[in-house]
C-alpha positions as a printed NumPy array, in Angstrom:
array([[ -99.04 ,    1.162, -113.898],
       [ -98.688,    3.281, -110.811],
       [-101.447,    3.004, -108.248],
       [-102.265,    5.383, -105.616],
       [-104.973,    5.486, -102.805],
       [-107.645,    7.915, -104.189],
       [-111.036,    8.607, -102.588],
       [-113.627,    8.899, -105.7  ],
       [-116.547,   11.092, -105.696],
       [-118.611,   12.787, -108.388],
       [-117.488,   16.413, -107.554],
       [-114.198,   17.169, -105.718],
       [-113.809,   20.331, -103.309],
       [-111.275,   22.957, -104.017],
       [-107.972,   21.653, -102.455],
       [-105.935,   24.532, -100.87 ],
       [-102.682,   24.993, -102.378],
       [-100.933,   24.214,  -98.859],
       [-102.199,   20.708,  -98.73 ],
       [-101.18 ,   20.008, -102.243],
       [ -97.894,   18.743, -103.652],
       [ -96.919,   18.129, -107.221],
       [ -94.879,   15.127, -107.634],
       [ -93.194,   13.722, -110.974],
       [ -91.844,   10.31 , -111.638],
       [ -89.937,    8.972, -114.696],
       [ -90.697,    5.239, -115.853],
       [ -88.191,    3.114, -117.309],
       [ -89.101,    3.609, -120.561],
       [ -88.698,    7.431, -119.916],
       [ -92.224,    8.647, -119.734],
       [ -92.584,   11.566, -117.418],
       [ -95.474,   11.518, -114.945],
       [ -97.483,   14.174, -113.217],
       [ -99.377,   13.826, -109.839],
       [-101.373,   15.852, -107.572],
       [-100.758,   14.623, -104.329],
       [-103.704,   16.502, -101.653],
       [-102.922,   15.096,  -98.196],
       [ -99.614,   17.245,  -97.311],
       [-101.256,   18.431,  -93.958],
       [-102.008,   15.119,  -92.429],
       [-100.754,   12.188,  -94.726],
       [-104.161,   11.373,  -96.038],
       [-104.092,    9.113,  -99.053],
       [-105.737,   11.474, -100.967],
       [-104.742,   12.518, -104.738],
       [-106.201,   14.66 , -107.76 ],
       [-104.735,   14.057, -111.02 ],
       [-102.769,   10.997, -111.147],
       [-100.434,    9.216, -113.87 ],
       [-100.688,   12.352, -116.18 ],
       [ -98.194,   11.878, -118.897],
       [ -96.224,   15.195, -119.194],
       [ -93.26 ,   14.104, -121.44 ],
       [ -91.172,   11.596, -122.984],
       [ -87.633,   10.424, -123.475],
       [ -86.676,   11.378, -119.997],
       [ -83.576,    9.026, -120.152],
       [ -81.328,   10.839, -117.82 ],
       [ -78.811,    9.865, -115.044],
       [ -80.226,   12.537, -112.845],
       [ -83.439,   14.306, -113.011],
       [ -84.684,   16.84 , -110.342],
       [ -86.776,   20.107, -109.821],
       [ -85.519,   23.81 , -109.236],
       [ -88.877,   25.014, -108.451],
       [ -91.603,   26.979, -109.986],
       [ -92.024,   24.455, -113.202],
       [ -88.175,   24.29 , -113.827],
       [ -86.4  ,   21.123, -114.125],
       [ -82.894,   20.149, -114.809],
       [ -81.702,   16.943, -116.373],
       [ -78.256,   15.394, -116.433],
       [ -77.187,   13.195, -119.055],
       [ -74.695,    9.899, -118.584],
       [ -71.845,   11.873, -120.413],
       [ -72.461,   14.978, -117.835],
       [ -74.544,   17.249, -119.992],
       [ -76.659,   19.442, -117.838],
       [ -80.085,   20.277, -119.457],
       [ -82.791,   23.37 , -118.414],
       [ -86.495,   22.581, -118.837],
       [ -89.389,   24.873, -117.996],
       [ -92.682,   23.085, -117.569],
       [ -95.892,   25.301, -117.938],
       [ -98.572,   22.498, -116.799],
       [ -97.483,   22.79 , -113.18 ],
       [-101.026,   23.462, -111.895],
       [-103.11 ,   21.245, -113.997],
       [-100.682,   18.499, -115.501],
       [-100.866,   19.853, -119.108],
       [ -98.23 ,   18.569, -121.385],
       [ -97.15 ,   22.294, -121.857],
       [ -93.4  ,   23.453, -121.987],
       [ -91.961,   26.685, -122.59 ],
       [ -88.472,   25.714, -122.693],
       [ -87.009,   22.16 , -123.395],
       [ -83.612,   20.604, -123.746],
       [ -81.648,   24.017, -123.161],
       [ -77.762,   23.015, -122.618],
       [ -76.61 ,   25.111, -119.868],
       [ -73.518,   23.057, -118.619],
       [ -71.448,   20.128, -119.285],
       [ -68.961,   18.055, -116.815],
       [ -71.5  ,   17.182, -114.334],
       [ -70.304,   13.801, -113.528],
       [ -71.174,   13.601, -110.074],
       [ -72.707,   10.832, -107.697],
       [ -75.535,   12.909, -106.453],
       [ -76.866,   16.266, -107.549],
       [ -79.956,   18.315, -106.188],
       [ -81.603,   21.34 , -106.035],
       [ -81.351,   23.824, -103.139],
       [ -83.806,   26.302, -104.427],
       [ -83.369,   29.849, -105.626],
       [ -81.179,   28.456, -108.474],
       [ -78.689,   26.825, -106.135],
       [ -77.698,   23.089, -106.939],
       [ -75.702,   20.979, -104.926],
       [ -73.204,   18.118, -106.217],
       [ -71.544,   15.302, -104.743],
       [ -68.312,   13.458, -106.072],
       [ -67.706,    9.896, -105.385],
       [ -65.033,   10.996, -102.681],
       [ -68.063,   12.83 , -100.75 ],
       [ -66.616,   16.301, -101.568],
       [ -70.145,   18.724, -101.541],
       [ -70.057,   21.588, -103.844],
       [ -72.115,   24.549, -104.373],
       [ -73.533,   26.099, -107.736],
       [ -75.511,   29.215, -108.165],
       [ -77.439,   29.232, -111.406],
       [ -78.936,   32.591, -112.691],
       [ -81.183,   31.562, -115.467],
       [ -83.971,   30.145, -113.823],
       [ -86.849,   32.248, -115.396],
       [ -85.087,   32.209, -118.943],
       [ -83.012,   29.036, -119.109],
       [ -80.158,   31.169, -120.215],
       [ -76.345,   29.81 , -119.569],
       [ -75.606,   32.258, -116.871],
       [ -74.05 ,   31.217, -113.617],
       [ -73.016,   32.933, -110.364],
       [ -70.528,   31.259, -108.116],
       [ -69.68 ,   27.676, -109.185],
       [ -68.022,   24.716, -107.978],
       [ -67.43 ,   26.073, -104.426],
       [ -66.305,   23.057, -101.942],
       [ -68.264,   23.473,  -99.043],
       [ -67.94 ,   20.106,  -97.519],
       [ -66.339,   16.577,  -97.312],
       [ -67.31 ,   13.11 ,  -96.123],
       [ -70.782,   13.413,  -97.846],
       [ -70.837,    9.542,  -98.565],
       [ -74.472,    9.089,  -98.116],
       [ -76.828,    6.52 ,  -99.787],
       [ -79.49 ,    9.461, -100.068],
       [ -78.877,   13.066,  -99.983],
       [ -81.806,   15.64 , -100.489],
       [ -82.908,   19.194,  -99.669],
       [ -85.83 ,   20.219,  -97.871],
       [ -85.445,   23.817,  -98.676],
       [ -84.249,   26.8  ,  -97.023],
       [ -80.755,   25.298,  -96.525],
       [ -81.854,   22.153,  -94.807],
       [ -79.918,   19.184,  -96.3  ],
       [ -80.703,   15.58 ,  -95.035],
       [ -78.184,   12.669,  -95.629],
       [ -79.245,    8.988,  -95.185],
       [ -76.212,    6.675,  -94.377],
       [ -76.054,    2.929,  -95.708],
       [ -77.261,    1.369,  -92.617],
       [ -80.542,    4.139,  -92.89 ],
       [ -79.702,    6.637,  -90.358],
       [ -81.23 ,    9.951,  -91.086],
       [ -79.269,   12.989,  -90.701],
       [ -80.257,   16.738,  -90.533],
       [ -77.665,   19.646,  -91.797],
       [ -78.43 ,   23.337,  -92.106],
       [ -76.402,   25.012,  -94.721],
       [ -76.032,   29.151,  -94.159],
       [ -74.373,   30.001,  -97.239],
       [ -77.4  ,   29.736,  -99.701],
       [ -76.622,   33.102, -101.131],
       [ -73.137,   33.165, -101.903],
       [ -71.561,   29.559, -101.62 ],
       [ -69.665,   30.333,  -98.303],
       [ -68.416,   27.305,  -96.25 ],
       [ -70.87 ,   28.264,  -93.33 ],
       [ -73.085,   25.812,  -91.632],
       [ -75.405,   25.699,  -88.472],
       [ -76.058,   22.276,  -87.342],
       [ -74.391,   19.408,  -88.834],
       [ -74.586,   15.694,  -88.454],
       [ -77.642,   15.848,  -86.175],
       [ -79.345,   12.276,  -86.308],
       [ -83.188,   12.657,  -86.362],
       [ -84.315,    9.127,  -87.509],
       [ -83.355,    5.548,  -88.274],
       [ -84.531,    2.735,  -90.467],
       [ -84.662,    4.767,  -93.554],
       [ -83.941,    1.868,  -95.847],
       [ -85.754,    2.776,  -99.1  ],
       [ -85.305,    2.86 , -102.942],
       [ -86.064,    6.45 , -103.298],
       [ -86.27 ,    9.184, -100.581],
       [ -87.246,   12.964, -101.366],
       [ -88.573,   16.075, -100.105],
       [ -91.983,   17.89 , -100.285],
       [ -93.006,   21.378,  -98.85 ],
       [ -93.202,   22.18 ,  -95.166],
       [ -90.92 ,   19.27 ,  -93.762],
       [ -92.856,   16.432,  -95.551],
       [ -90.604,   13.609,  -96.839],
       [ -91.887,   10.967,  -99.183],
       [ -90.228,    7.696,  -99.311],
       [ -90.423,    4.537, -101.664],
       [ -89.522,    0.974, -100.799],
       [ -88.317,   -1.758, -103.233],
       [ -91.741,   -3.119, -103.549],
       [ -92.89 ,    0.401, -104.731],
       [ -95.03 ,    1.413, -101.738],
       [ -94.987,    5.189, -101.403],
       [ -94.913,    6.579,  -97.622],
       [ -95.518,   10.047,  -96.014],
       [ -93.421,   11.447,  -93.069],
       [ -93.958,   14.855,  -91.462],
       [ -90.687,   16.504,  -90.021],
       [ -91.179,   19.195,  -87.717],
       [ -87.855,   20.219,  -86.805],
       [ -87.107,   22.111,  -89.72 ],
       [ -86.03 ,   25.023,  -88.067],
       [ -84.017,   23.569,  -85.248],
       [ -82.811,   20.361,  -86.448],
       [ -84.856,   18.545,  -83.455],
       [ -85.969,   14.795,  -83.618],
       [ -89.631,   15.834,  -83.832],
       [ -92.243,   14.504,  -86.218],
       [ -95.638,   14.265,  -86.898],
       [ -97.434,   11.505,  -88.724],
       [ -94.632,    9.134,  -89.915],
       [ -94.813,    5.906,  -92.258],
       [ -98.306,    6.49 ,  -93.633],
       [ -98.984,    4.519,  -96.586],
       [-100.277,    7.051,  -99.349],
       [ -99.629,    4.88 , -102.595],
       [ -98.232,    1.714, -104.5  ],
       [ -96.851,    0.723, -107.833],
       [ -94.241,    3.141, -107.464],
       [ -91.559,    1.294, -109.383],
       [ -90.06 ,    3.922, -111.254],
       [ -86.447,    5.249, -112.208],
       [ -86.783,    8.817, -110.652],
       [ -89.197,   10.407, -108.461],
       [ -89.003,   13.852, -107.005],
       [ -91.532,   16.78 , -106.177],
       [ -91.699,   20.389, -107.287],
       [ -89.013,   21.958, -105.215],
       [ -90.569,   23.332, -102.109],
       [ -91.045,   27.524, -101.961],
       [ -89.607,   29.745,  -99.339],
       [ -91.401,   29.484,  -96.145],
       [ -93.579,   32.589,  -95.63 ],
       [ -92.541,   34.866,  -92.655],
       [ -95.134,   37.169,  -91.695],
       [ -92.885,   38.852,  -88.966],
       [ -89.502,   40.665,  -89.338],
       [ -86.564,   38.735,  -88.346],
       [ -84.755,   39.853,  -85.313],
       [ -81.155,   40.099,  -85.083],
       [ -79.571,   37.171,  -82.955],
       [ -75.953,   36.992,  -81.631],
       [ -73.927,   34.463,  -83.306],
       [ -73.763,   31.069,  -81.506],
       [ -70.535,   30.261,  -79.482],
       [ -67.688,   28.682,  -81.242],
       [ -67.178,   24.798,  -81.462],
       [ -63.956,   24.532,  -79.034],
       [ -62.308,   21.902,  -81.493],
       [ -63.033,   23.854,  -84.628],
       [ -61.607,   26.975,  -82.995],
       [ -58.457,   25.071,  -82.031],
       [ -58.303,   23.474,  -85.652],
       [ -58.524,   27.04 ,  -87.315],
       [ -56.01 ,   28.582,  -85.054],
       [ -53.523,   26.235,  -85.832],
       [ -54.261,   26.157,  -89.266],
       [ -53.604,   30.249,  -89.479],
       [ -50.433,   29.574,  -87.298],
       [ -49.363,   27.129,  -89.99 ],
       [ -49.887,   29.24 ,  -92.777],
       [ -47.932,   32.076,  -91.178],
       [ -44.999,   29.697,  -90.76 ],
       [ -44.565,   29.073,  -94.217],
       [ -43.803,   32.784,  -94.723],
       [ -40.531,   32.233,  -92.852],
       [ -38.704,   30.606,  -95.538],
       [ -38.71 ,   30.601,  -99.239],
       [ -38.563,   26.795,  -99.261],
       [ -41.68 ,   26.837,  -97.014],
       [ -43.874,   29.013,  -99.423],
       [ -47.238,   27.406, -100.932],
       [ -49.871,   28.205, -103.596],
       [ -52.385,   31.228, -102.575],
       [ -54.806,   29.013, -104.664],
       [ -54.573,   26.064, -101.968],
       [ -57.134,   26.61 ,  -99.673],
       [ -55.622,   24.401,  -97.081],
       [ -53.04 ,   27.154,  -96.777],
       [ -54.617,   30.367,  -95.64 ],
       [ -54.653,   33.087,  -92.932],
       [ -58.444,   33.286,  -93.411],
       [ -59.596,   31.973,  -89.864],
       [ -63.142,   31.888,  -90.818],
       [ -62.82 ,   29.653,  -93.618],
       [ -60.843,   27.264,  -91.853],
       [ -63.363,   27.196,  -88.813],
       [ -66.498,   26.618,  -91.476],
       [ -64.409,   23.838,  -93.064],
       [ -63.984,   22.14 ,  -89.856],
       [ -67.435,   22.232,  -88.872],
       [ -68.638,   20.442,  -91.914],
       [ -65.86 ,   17.892,  -92.035],
       [ -65.682,   14.434,  -90.431],
       [ -62.884,   14.067,  -87.762],
       [ -60.918,   11.899,  -90.153],
       [ -60.568,   14.664,  -92.385],
       [ -59.476,   17.291,  -90.055],
       [ -56.858,   14.912,  -88.8  ],
       [ -55.705,   14.473,  -92.236],
       [ -55.408,   17.984,  -93.053],
       [ -53.499,   19.039,  -89.807],
       [ -51.019,   16.011,  -90.749],
       [ -50.162,   17.113,  -94.253],
       [ -49.366,   20.764,  -93.13 ],
       [ -47.472,   19.287,  -90.27 ],
       [ -45.398,   17.303,  -92.48 ],
       [ -44.753,   20.128,  -95.071],
       [ -43.643,   22.366,  -92.334],
       [ -41.311,   19.58 ,  -91.095],
       [ -39.794,   18.931,  -94.679],
       [ -39.237,   22.586,  -95.331],
       [ -37.447,   23.299,  -92.034],
       [ -40.131,   25.644,  -90.544],
       [ -41.155,   23.086,  -87.66 ],
       [ -38.821,   20.888,  -85.901],
       [ -39.522,   17.694,  -83.717],
       [ -38.484,   18.587,  -80.146]])
């Protein structure tokens, strides 16, 4: 049985919504449980409802929240299902939609929500894809942009989203990295900061994000810890309370939080100038465009217009470069170079 550190009293004060986080766990037998964590502001070991059974037979390969009671589940055969939970506020065993199939072929290593219907998926080869689900309110099998490749080299032990385009990756050695994805609306290959180290020693069995920069982690012994990351908007390695034990007995198959809501922004945003270009990626993009133009010089050099490697789109090449590791950049340049040499558009001087 899961155990949490709870302060018992005869009457409980009303907990502000900002200080409460709904957490779900799936036990080895497929039981879905509901928890109200009430220490979001400071990492206090304070809980409301705990171990409330919200469902059964949740025997899936991946389970995650899309926010507002929506849950997604993926079977071992890659079928994607939609669920709409109506008991978010109190843990009631109430559902408006269950086991609605909305996709198939979801055979990925990692799958997780980005919020607002965005789903990220990572292949065994480390390719990162973007999907936009349009049926959040109804469970309709309706999609916007799907299978948009937005990155390479995502070979992490854990990958998850903190909301608002912030993605975290944890390496096999426990390094925690920050990424800021800027293409949430349309799946464009556009990034702000990438591969920014913000922590080390993150060797855990489960790691998942709550609201407002809070990250939860569960070790192999089933101990649940709280961390407060303060650099959500900038990628700064700035933290509030870290490593605070808030529970034990979390020996489960899956654990995830109700997906973070969009942060409030009471003031209008001011238009900002775009950041200066990275010189290495600017050089890479210019060379990629030049290589594509070289293929037009001879019929023997022509390439498929559907192949993203060959394109006159400078921005697409630049954005890909910003999200790709150095080895991938070199490999792409080498492939283009070999093709141009073979077809005679380029010669060895």
